[in-house]
C-alpha positions as CSV (number, residue, x, y, z in Angstrom):
1,M,0.0,0.0,0.0
2,N,1.3,3.4,-1.0
3,L,0.7,6.2,1.5
4,M,3.0,8.6,-0.2
5,I,2.5,12.2,0.7
6,R,1.9,14.3,-2.3
7,T,2.1,18.1,-1.6
8,G,3.7,19.4,-4.8
9,E,7.1,17.9,-4.4
10,R,9.4,17.4,-7.4
11,D,10.2,14.0,-8.8
12,P,13.1,12.7,-6.6
13,R,14.5,10.7,-9.5
14,E,15.0,13.8,-11.6
15,E,16.3,15.8,-8.6
16,A,18.9,13.0,-7.8
17,N,20.0,12.7,-11.4
18,R,20.6,16.4,-11.7
19,A,22.4,16.6,-8.3
20,F,24.7,13.7,-9.2
21,K,25.2,15.0,-12.8
22,L,24.8,11.5,-14.1
23,P,25.2,10.6,-17.8
24,G,22.1,10.1,-19.8
25,D,22.5,6.3,-20.1
26,H,23.0,5.9,-16.3
27,P,20.3,4.0,-14.4
28,R,18.0,6.4,-12.6
29,V,19.1,7.1,-9.0
30,M,16.3,7.5,-6.4
31,G,16.9,9.6,-3.4
32,G,15.9,12.5,-1.2
33,K,12.9,11.0,0.4
34,I,12.4,9.7,4.0
35,G,10.4,6.6,4.7
36,V,8.5,5.8,7.9
37,L,7.5,2.2,8.0
38,V,4.9,1.3,10.7
39,L,5.4,-2.4,11.7
40,N,2.9,-4.5,13.5
41,L,2.5,-8.2,14.4
42,G,0.1,-9.5,11.7
43,T,-3.2,-11.1,11.1
44,P,-4.5,-14.1,9.1
45,D,-6.0,-13.5,5.7
46,G,-9.2,-15.2,6.7
47,T,-10.9,-17.1,9.5
48,D,-11.0,-20.4,7.6
49,Y,-8.9,-23.4,8.6
50,W,-6.2,-23.1,5.9
51,S,-5.8,-19.3,6.3
52,M,-5.4,-19.7,10.1
53,R,-3.0,-22.6,9.6
54,R,-0.7,-20.6,7.3
55,Y,-0.7,-17.7,9.7
56,L,-0.1,-19.7,12.8
57,S,2.6,-21.8,11.1
58,E,4.6,-18.7,10.2
59,F,4.0,-17.1,13.6
60,L,4.8,-20.1,15.7
61,S,7.8,-21.1,13.6
62,D,9.6,-17.9,14.4
63,K,12.4,-18.8,16.8
64,R,12.1,-15.4,18.4
65,V,8.6,-16.5,19.5
66,I,9.2,-20.1,20.3
67,D,12.9,-20.8,20.8
68,W,12.8,-24.5,21.2
69,P,15.0,-26.6,18.9
70,A,13.3,-27.1,15.6
71,A,13.8,-30.8,15.8
72,V,11.7,-30.9,18.9
73,W,9.2,-28.1,18.2
74,Q,8.3,-28.5,14.5
75,P,6.9,-32.1,14.8
76,I,4.7,-30.8,17.7
77,L,3.7,-27.7,15.8
78,Q,3.0,-29.2,12.4
79,G,1.3,-32.2,13.9
80,I,-0.9,-31.7,17.0
81,I,-1.0,-27.9,17.3
82,L,-1.7,-27.0,13.6
83,S,-4.3,-29.8,13.4
84,I,-6.4,-28.4,16.3
85,R,-5.5,-24.7,16.9
86,P,-6.5,-23.2,13.5
87,G,-10.1,-24.3,13.9
88,R,-10.4,-23.0,17.4
89,K,-8.6,-19.7,16.7
90,G,-10.6,-19.2,13.5
91,K,-13.8,-19.3,15.5
92,D,-12.4,-16.7,17.9
93,Y,-11.3,-14.5,15.0
94,D,-14.7,-14.7,13.4
95,T,-16.3,-13.0,16.5
96,I,-14.1,-9.9,16.0
97,W,-13.6,-10.0,12.2
98,N,-14.2,-6.8,10.2
99,K,-16.8,-8.3,7.9
100,E,-17.2,-5.2,5.8
101,R,-13.5,-5.2,4.7
102,N,-13.0,-8.9,5.2
103,E,-9.9,-8.4,7.4
104,G,-8.8,-8.6,11.0
105,P,-9.2,-5.5,13.1
106,L,-5.4,-5.2,13.6
107,L,-5.1,-4.7,9.9
108,T,-7.9,-2.1,9.7
109,I,-6.5,-0.1,12.7
110,T,-2.8,-0.3,11.6
111,R,-3.7,1.0,8.1
112,S,-5.6,3.9,9.6
113,Q,-2.8,4.7,12.0
114,A,-0.3,4.9,9.1
115,E,-2.7,7.0,7.0
116,K,-3.3,9.5,9.9
117,L,0.4,9.6,10.7
118,A,1.1,10.4,7.1
119,S,-1.3,13.2,7.2
120,E,0.3,14.6,10.4
121,L,3.8,14.4,9.1
122,S,2.9,15.9,5.7
123,M,2.4,19.2,7.6
124,L,6.1,19.2,8.5
125,S,7.8,18.0,5.3
126,D,6.8,16.9,1.8
127,R,9.8,14.5,1.7
128,I,8.2,11.9,4.1
129,I,6.5,8.8,2.8
130,V,4.6,6.6,5.3
131,D,3.7,3.0,4.8
132,F,2.9,0.0,7.0
133,A,3.7,-3.7,7.0
134,M,3.2,-6.8,9.1
135,R,5.7,-9.3,10.5
136,Y,3.5,-12.2,9.8
137,G,0.9,-12.4,7.0
138,N,0.1,-9.5,4.8
139,P,1.1,-6.8,3.8
140,P,4.7,-8.3,4.2
141,T,7.7,-6.3,5.4
142,G,10.1,-6.9,2.5
143,P,8.0,-5.5,-0.4
144,A,7.1,-2.5,1.8
145,I,10.8,-1.6,2.1
146,E,11.3,-2.1,-1.6
147,N,8.4,0.2,-2.4
148,L,9.8,2.9,-0.2
149,L,13.1,2.7,-2.0
150,K,11.4,2.8,-5.4
151,Q,9.8,6.1,-4.3
152,G,13.1,7.6,-3.5
153,C,13.5,6.9,0.2
154,D,17.2,6.7,1.0
155,R,16.5,6.9,4.7
156,I,13.9,4.8,6.5
157,L,12.6,4.9,10.1
158,L,11.3,1.5,11.2
159,L,8.6,2.0,13.8
160,P,7.6,-1.2,15.6
161,M,4.3,-0.6,17.2
162,Y,5.3,-2.0,20.6
163,P,5.5,0.4,23.6
164,Q,7.6,-2.2,25.5
165,Y,10.5,-4.0,23.9
166,S,10.5,-7.7,23.7
167,V,12.5,-10.2,21.7
168,A,9.3,-11.8,20.5
169,T,7.9,-8.5,19.1
170,S,10.2,-5.6,18.6
171,A,13.3,-7.8,17.8
172,T,11.6,-10.0,15.3
173,A,10.0,-7.0,13.5
174,A,13.5,-5.6,13.1
175,D,14.9,-9.0,12.0
176,Q,12.4,-9.2,9.2
177,A,13.3,-5.8,7.9
178,F,17.0,-6.6,8.1
179,R,16.5,-9.7,6.1
180,Q,15.3,-7.6,3.3
181,L,18.2,-5.1,3.7
182,M,20.6,-8.0,3.4
183,K,19.4,-8.6,-0.2
184,M,20.1,-5.0,-1.3
185,E,23.0,-3.7,-3.3
186,W,22.4,-0.2,-2.0
187,Q,20.9,-0.1,1.4
188,P,19.1,2.9,2.8
189,S,20.2,4.4,6.1
190,V,17.9,2.9,8.7
191,R,16.8,3.8,12.2
192,V,14.8,1.6,14.5
193,A,12.5,3.5,16.9
194,P,13.1,2.3,20.5
195,P,10.3,1.5,22.9
196,W,8.3,4.3,24.5
197,H,7.2,2.5,27.7
198,D,8.0,5.5,29.9
199,D,7.4,8.3,27.5
200,P,5.3,11.0,29.3
201,V,3.2,11.5,26.1
202,Y,2.3,7.8,26.1
203,I,1.6,7.6,29.8
204,D,-0.6,10.7,29.7
205,A,-2.5,9.4,26.7
206,L,-3.2,6.1,28.5
207,A,-4.3,8.1,31.6
208,D,-6.6,10.3,29.6
209,S,-8.2,7.3,27.8
210,I,-8.9,5.8,31.2
211,R,-10.4,9.0,32.6
212,E,-12.6,9.5,29.5
213,H,-13.8,5.9,29.5
214,I,-14.7,5.8,33.2
215,A,-16.5,9.2,32.9
216,G,-18.8,7.5,30.4
217,L,-19.7,4.5,32.6
218,D,-22.7,4.1,34.8
219,F,-20.6,2.7,37.6
220,E,-17.4,3.5,39.6
221,P,-14.8,0.8,39.2
222,E,-13.2,-0.7,42.4
223,V,-10.2,-2.0,40.4
224,I,-8.4,-1.0,37.3
225,L,-6.6,-4.1,35.8
226,A,-3.7,-3.4,33.3
227,S,-3.1,-6.6,31.3
228,F,0.1,-7.0,29.2
229,H,0.8,-9.8,26.8
230,G,2.9,-12.5,28.5
231,V,6.2,-14.2,27.6
232,P,7.9,-17.2,29.1
233,K,9.7,-16.3,32.4
234,R,13.0,-17.6,31.1
235,Y,13.0,-14.8,28.5
236,L,13.3,-12.4,31.4
237,M,16.1,-14.5,32.9
238,K,18.0,-14.4,29.6
239,G,17.9,-10.6,29.5
240,D,14.7,-9.6,27.8
241,P,13.7,-6.2,29.4
242,Y,10.0,-6.6,28.6
243,H,8.9,-7.5,32.1
244,C,10.7,-4.5,33.6
245,Q,9.3,-2.1,31.0
246,C,5.7,-3.4,31.6
247,V,6.1,-2.9,35.3
248,K,7.4,0.6,34.8
249,T,4.5,1.5,32.5
250,A,2.0,0.2,35.0
251,R,3.6,2.1,37.9
252,L,3.8,5.4,36.0
253,L,0.2,5.0,34.8
254,R,-1.0,4.3,38.4
255,E,0.9,7.3,39.8
256,T,-0.4,9.6,37.0
257,L,-4.0,8.5,37.8
258,G,-3.4,8.7,41.6
259,W,-4.8,5.2,42.2
260,P,-3.6,3.2,45.3
261,K,-1.6,0.0,44.7
262,D,-4.4,-2.3,45.8
263,K,-6.8,-0.7,43.3
264,F,-4.5,-0.8,40.3
265,V,-3.4,-4.3,39.4
266,Q,-0.9,-5.3,36.7
267,T,-1.0,-8.8,35.1
268,F,0.2,-10.8,32.1
269,Q,-2.1,-12.7,29.7
270,S,-2.0,-15.2,26.8
271,R,0.3,-17.9,28.1
272,F,0.9,-20.8,25.9
273,G,2.4,-24.2,26.5
274,P,3.5,-26.0,29.7
275,E,6.3,-23.7,31.0
276,E,6.0,-20.9,33.5
277,W,5.3,-17.4,32.0
278,L,5.4,-14.0,33.6
279,K,3.1,-13.6,36.5
280,P,0.6,-12.8,37.8
281,Y,-1.6,-14.3,35.2
282,T,-4.6,-12.2,34.0
283,D,-7.2,-14.9,34.1
284,E,-6.3,-16.2,37.5
285,T,-6.2,-12.7,38.9
286,V,-9.6,-11.8,37.5
287,E,-11.1,-14.9,39.0
288,S,-9.4,-14.2,42.4
289,L,-10.5,-10.6,42.5
290,A,-14.1,-11.6,41.8
291,K,-14.1,-14.3,44.4
292,S,-12.7,-11.9,46.9
293,G,-15.6,-9.6,46.6
294,V,-14.6,-7.1,43.8
295,R,-17.8,-6.4,41.8
296,R,-16.8,-3.5,39.5
297,M,-13.8,-3.7,37.3
298,V,-12.3,-1.9,34.2
299,M,-9.5,-3.5,32.2
300,I,-7.0,-1.9,29.9
301,A,-4.2,-3.4,27.7
302,P,-1.4,-0.8,27.7
303,G,1.1,-2.9,25.8
304,F,-1.1,-3.1,22.7
305,S,-1.1,-0.2,20.3
306,A,-4.1,-1.6,18.4
307,D,-6.9,-3.8,19.4
308,C,-6.7,-7.4,18.2
309,L,-7.7,-10.9,19.1
310,E,-5.9,-10.8,22.5
311,T,-7.8,-7.7,23.6
312,L,-11.2,-7.9,21.9
313,E,-11.8,-11.6,22.4
314,E,-9.5,-12.7,25.2
315,L,-9.9,-9.7,27.5
316,D,-13.4,-8.3,26.6
317,V,-15.0,-11.7,26.2
318,E,-13.1,-14.5,28.0
319,N,-12.0,-12.5,31.0
320,R,-15.4,-10.7,31.2
321,E,-17.0,-14.2,31.5
322,I,-14.5,-15.3,34.2
323,F,-15.2,-12.1,36.2
324,E,-19.0,-12.4,35.9
325,H,-19.1,-16.2,36.5
326,N,-17.3,-15.6,39.8
327,G,-19.5,-12.9,41.2
328,G,-18.5,-9.7,39.3
329,T,-21.4,-7.5,38.3
330,H,-19.9,-4.6,36.3
331,F,-17.1,-5.0,33.8
332,S,-15.8,-2.7,31.1
333,Y,-12.9,-3.0,28.7
334,I,-11.0,0.2,27.7
335,P,-10.0,0.1,24.0
336,C,-6.4,0.5,23.0
337,L,-5.3,3.9,21.9
338,N,-5.7,2.7,18.3
339,D,-6.1,5.4,15.7
340,S,-7.7,7.9,18.1
341,D,-6.4,11.4,18.5
342,L,-4.6,10.3,21.6
343,G,-3.1,7.3,19.8
344,I,-1.9,9.3,16.8
345,K,-0.4,11.9,19.2
346,V,1.8,9.1,20.7
347,I,2.9,7.7,17.4
348,K,3.6,11.1,16.0
349,N,5.7,12.0,19.1
350,V,7.8,8.8,18.7
351,A,8.3,9.4,14.9
352,L,9.3,13.0,15.4
353,R,11.8,12.1,18.1
354,E,13.5,9.6,15.9
355,L,13.4,11.7,12.7
356,S,15.4,14.4,14.4
357,G,18.3,15.4,12.1
358,W,16.6,14.0,9.0
359,I,13.9,16.6,8.7
């Protein structure tokens, strides 16, 4: 997808050829533009068995995600897991699927984020071209980088959409981009945006979204639960800073809101497989809070820049059911920042910080 900003700029190919005083028979040289590539996790192309199987096979074959030896993991994945899980997950995806556009909500939202970011950055420079890509599924990362180069981008900012760094998200998004760069004769200059887990603009945006959401409810929550996607505990022990950054985000958010520690709870969701993951677990905590007498709860997912299966289905459906089944009476899920004004403000802030010196 081409989100090129067109505000009367001159053809970068002609500009570059004139600047370099190239002979007439020289291949055209593209240059002078700056690319911003928004990178997100990915989504299946459909909710049917084979679409889900292709997506899950690519995702779960990534050694950044599942780092078991291939000789051990692949027979399990290609056998038992990919025989059963695509059907189950396909049904879950179907409950949140964007039927109008026939795509997952993560794709819909990420596209809109890129378009709105392009509009914001166009006010600063007509040299910026914004596009987006997915680590798994479509649109893929490699062709997106190639398209930016064809449009004259000799500098590219990679913008992984993860506020907290993890080897299983930020690192693998960069890996995929670097694989494409390794194929190029003339590589662009590249920057990778670092995480923004403690950026005041991000923290304030989350706090404002919580305040706005609670103001529209017909109940006062007793507990705010902030759920982050989990990873195996051994990733932390190997040096992944994800756990620490999540904890810091939650602490800063709680302090900004002024909520006491016992009323603002931070957990980790979406564990997979038999090993221990980061704790406390979201589902177990929700059940425990309800059984202890908490009746009114709101939940937010600060680690997700866009709503997806793990938020819309796992949190707002599965964990809502857990809460209500165990005595809870009032539950509300606070949407991710998504492509809201607050969300775009955060993304723009990160992009401008990292484009310093280029524009």
